[in-house]
N, C-alpha and C positions, 0 to 999 in steps of 0.2 A: 413717270407722270403721277402726281399725287391726286388722289380722289378724296373729296370730303363732301359731306352733305351740309352745306352752309347756306346762308341767305334765308329767304322766306320759307323754303321747304324744310330746312333744318330746324327752324324755329317752330314750325307746325308739328314736326315729328317729335321734337323735345316736349312741346306742350301736350301732345296726346299721351306721350309716355308718362309725364308727371301727373296728368289728370287721371290716368289709369291707376297709377301708384296710389294716389290719394283716395280714389274710390275704394281700392282694395283695403287701404288702411282704415277707412271709416267702417267698411263692412266687417273687418275682423274685430274691431273694437266694439261694434254693436253685438257681434256674436259672443265675445268674451263677457260682456255685461249680461247678456241673456242667459248664458250657461253658468257663469260663476256666481251670480247673485243668489240662486237657491242653495248653493253649497255653503254660503255663510248664513243665510236666513234660517234654514231648517235647523241646524244645530243651535242657533240662538233661541229658537222657540223651545227646544228641549231644555235648555238651561233655564229659561224663564218659567217653564212648567215645574221644573225641579225646585226652584226657589219659592214658587207659589205654594207647592205642596209642603215644603219645609216650614213656611210661615204659617200655614193652616194647621199643621201638626203641633206646632209649639203654642198656638193660641187656644 
């Protein structure tokens, strides 16, 4: 005898699973943005400071 979760109950279970997956996907993308942004912004400010110092030294 074959057992499968079909019909309305299967649709609800699949919907809950996909909803949980997309919530996790949004969560991890928010965390990546939160933690990776400073890794790019901080060195960028160092480069800008170095360029500003070089411009002031030549002037």
